C-alpha positions in Angstrom: 0.0 0.0 0.0 1.2 3.5 -0.9 1.2 5.4 2.4 1.4 8.8 0.8 -1.6 7.9 -1.4 -3.5 6.7 1.6 -3.1 10.0 3.3 -4.0 11.8 0.1 -7.3 9.9 -0.3 -8.2 10.4 3.4 -7.9 14.2 2.8 -9.8 13.9 -0.4 -12.7 11.9 1.2 -12.9 14.5 4.0 -13.4 17.1 1.3 -16.1 15.0 -0.4 -17.9 14.7 3.0 -18.2 18.5 3.2 -20.1 18.8 -0.1 -23.8 19.6 0.0 -25.6 17.6 -2.7 -28.5 19.2 -4.7 -30.9 16.7 -6.3 -32.7 19.5 -8.1 -29.5 20.5 -10.0 -28.8 16.8 -10.7 -32.1 16.5 -12.6 -32.1 19.9 -14.4 -31.0 19.4 -17.9 -31.8 22.5 -19.9 -28.2 23.1 -21.1 -26.8 20.0 -22.8 -24.6 21.3 -25.6 -20.8 20.6 -25.4 -18.6 23.1 -23.6 -15.5 23.0 -25.7 -12.1 24.7 -25.6 -11.8 27.4 -23.0 -15.3 26.6 -21.8 -14.5 23.0 -21.0 -15.0 22.7 -17.2 -12.8 19.6 -17.1 -9.7 21.7 -18.0 -10.5 24.2 -15.3 -11.0 21.6 -12.6 -7.6 20.0 -13.6 -5.9 23.4 -12.9 -7.8 24.2 -9.7 -7.8 20.8 -8.1 -4.6 19.2 -9.2 -2.3 22.0 -10.0 -3.4 24.7 -7.5 -4.8 22.3 -4.9 -8.0 24.4 -4.6 -10.8 22.1 -3.7 -14.0 24.1 -4.4 -17.5 22.9 -3.6 -20.2 22.9 -6.2 -21.3 26.5 -5.8 -17.8 27.9 -5.5 -16.8 26.1 -8.7 -19.8 27.4 -10.6 -19.1 31.0 -9.5 -15.4 30.7 -10.3 -16.2 29.2 -13.7 -18.7 32.0 -14.4 -16.3 34.7 -13.4 -13.6 33.3 -15.7 -15.8 32.7 -18.7 -18.8 35.2 -18.6 -17.8 37.2 -21.7 -17.2 34.1 -23.8 -20.3 32.4 -22.6 -22.5 35.4 -23.5 -20.9 35.6 -26.9 -21.2 31.9 -27.6 -24.8 31.4 -26.3 -26.2 34.8 -27.2 -29.3 33.2 -28.6 -30.4 32.2 -25.0 -31.7 34.4 -22.2 -28.7 35.0 -20.0 -30.6 34.4 -16.7 -32.1 31.2 -18.1 -28.7 30.1 -19.4 -27.1 30.7 -16.0 -29.6 28.4 -14.3 -29.0 25.7 -16.8 -25.3 26.2 -16.6 -25.2 25.8 -12.9 -27.0 22.4 -13.2 -24.7 21.4 -16.0 -21.6 22.2 -14.1 -23.0 20.5 -11.0 -23.5 17.2 -12.9 -20.1 17.5 -14.6 -18.2 18.2 -11.4 -20.1 15.5 -9.5 -19.0 12.9 -12.1 -15.5 14.1 -12.2 -15.1 14.0 -8.4 -16.2 10.3 -8.5 -13.7 9.7 -11.3 -11.0 11.4 -9.1 -11.8 9.1 -6.2 -11.3 6.1 -8.4 -7.9 7.6 -9.4 -6.9 8.2 -5.8 -8.0 4.8 -4.7 -6.0 3.1 -7.5 -3.0 5.0 -6.4 -3.4 3.4 -3.0 -3.5 0.0 -4.4 -1.1 0.2 -7.4 1.3 3.0 -6.2 1.4 6.6 -7.1 4.3 6.0 -9.6 2.1 3.7 -11.6 -0.8 6.1 -12.2 -0.9 9.0 -14.7 -3.6 11.5 -15.6 -3.3 14.8 -17.5 -5.0 17.1 -20.0 -3.6 15.2 -23.0 -5.1 11.9 -21.8 -8.4 13.6 -21.0 -8.5 15.1 -24.6 -7.9 11.6 -25.9 -10.9 10.3 -23.9 -8.9 8.5 -21.2 -9.6 9.2 -17.6 -6.2 7.9 -16.3 -3.6 5.4 -17.1 -2.3 2.5 -15.0 1.1 1.0 -15.6 1.1 -2.6 -14.3 3.3 -5.6 -15.0 4.8 -4.1 -18.2 1.4 -3.1 -19.6 -0.4 0.2 -20.1 -4.1 0.2 -19.2 -6.3 3.1 -20.2 -9.0 3.4 -17.6 -12.5 4.7 -18.4 -14.7 5.7 -15.5 -18.5 6.3 -16.0 -21.8 5.4 -14.4 -23.1 1.9 -15.2 -26.2 2.9 -17.2 -27.3 2.1 -20.8 -27.0 5.8 -21.7 -23.4 6.0 -20.4 -22.5 2.7 -22.1 -23.9 4.1 -25.4 -21.8 7.3 -25.0 -18.7 5.2 -24.3 -19.4 3.3 -27.5 -20.0 6.6 -29.4 -16.6 7.8 -28.2 -15.0 4.6 -29.4 -16.5 4.8 -32.8 -16.3 8.6 -33.4 -13.5 10.1 -31.3 -10.6 7.7 -31.9 -10.4 7.0 -28.1 -9.0 3.5 -28.8 -6.0 5.0 -30.6 -4.3 5.8 -27.3 -1.5 3.3 -26.8 -2.3 0.5 -24.3 -5.3 -1.7 -23.5 -8.6 0.0 -22.7 -10.5 -0.9 -19.6 -14.0 0.1 -18.6 -14.4 0.5 -14.9 -18.0 1.6 -14.5 -19.7 2.3 -11.1 -23.3 1.5 -10.2 -25.6 3.9 -8.3 -27.8 0.9 -7.4 -27.2 -1.2 -4.3 -26.2 -4.8 -4.1 -24.1 -4.8 -7.2 -20.5 -5.8 -7.4 -19.6 -2.3 -8.6 -22.0 -0.4 -6.4 -20.6 2.8 -4.8 -20.2 3.2 -1.1 -22.1 6.3 0.1 -20.6 8.8 2.5 -22.8 10.4 5.2 -23.7 13.3 2.9 -24.8 10.9 0.1 -21.7 11.2 -2.1 -20.8 7.9 -3.6 -17.2 6.6 -3.8 -15.5 3.5 -5.2 -15.1 0.5 -2.9 -11.7 -1.1 -2.2 -13.5 -4.5 -2.8 -14.3 -3.5 -6.4 -10.8 -2.2 -7.2 -9.1 -5.2 -5.5 -11.2 -7.5 -7.7 -9.9 -5.5 -10.7 -6.3 -6.0 -9.5 -7.1 -9.7 -9.1 -8.4 -10.0 -12.7 -5.2 -8.2 -13.9 -3.0 -10.7 -12.0 -5.0 -13.6 -13.5 -4.6 -12.2 -17.0 -8.3 -11.9 -17.5 -8.1 -8.3 -18.8 -7.2 -8.7 -22.4 -6.5 -6.5 -25.5 -9.2 -4.1 -26.5 -10.3 -6.2 -29.5 -11.7 -8.8 -27.1 -14.9 -8.2 -25.2 -15.8 -10.1 -22.1 -17.6 -10.0 -18.8 -16.9 -11.5 -15.4 -19.8 -10.1 -13.5 -22.7 -7.8 -14.0 -21.5 -4.2 -14.4 -17.8 -5.0 -15.0 -16.8 -5.2 -18.7 -13.5 -4.6 -20.4 -12.8 -4.1 -24.0 
């Protein structure tokens, strides 16, 4: 176990426990178009959270994003009422940040198991559609984190077919998480309701790697409901 990574994830989980969840924002979907380039919230979160170590809650991140991008947003979405747009944007950023924070937890948890030196994530990988890379037993694994729903699987397939995701060197592994209970890949929920990856799920992933059951991305298989690799 990576002791430094363990301390890191403890700090991160303590931050997640301070978040106030907002179900209304989670279900508001009036702004669905892509936010690209400078408007991509993923890039800003990378800078704030990983480079500047500024862990902002949902409201703080929305306000910071708005202050940084207001002029460009007004220019890009001039056909929409600004007040209506802001309401939809807040919900959009909430859902984006929520998903990314879950992804970050998987990354931190894998660092604990596999060692910090064996994990890599950066803007270039994100642009290529890879959440993070794992270097394990002389092999590169490109890890894809997403919720285990038909819609998310369809989007994962869309990225494979239309965005050249699979061109990134290494084997591609889907590591989806379920929001439903009693599934192998179900999240564990913190007191405030935020879901995080379980060590049981990730240890099983390591076990499958050790057994050689995770194969090249031209092979599709399943070992249990909700865990597929390709």
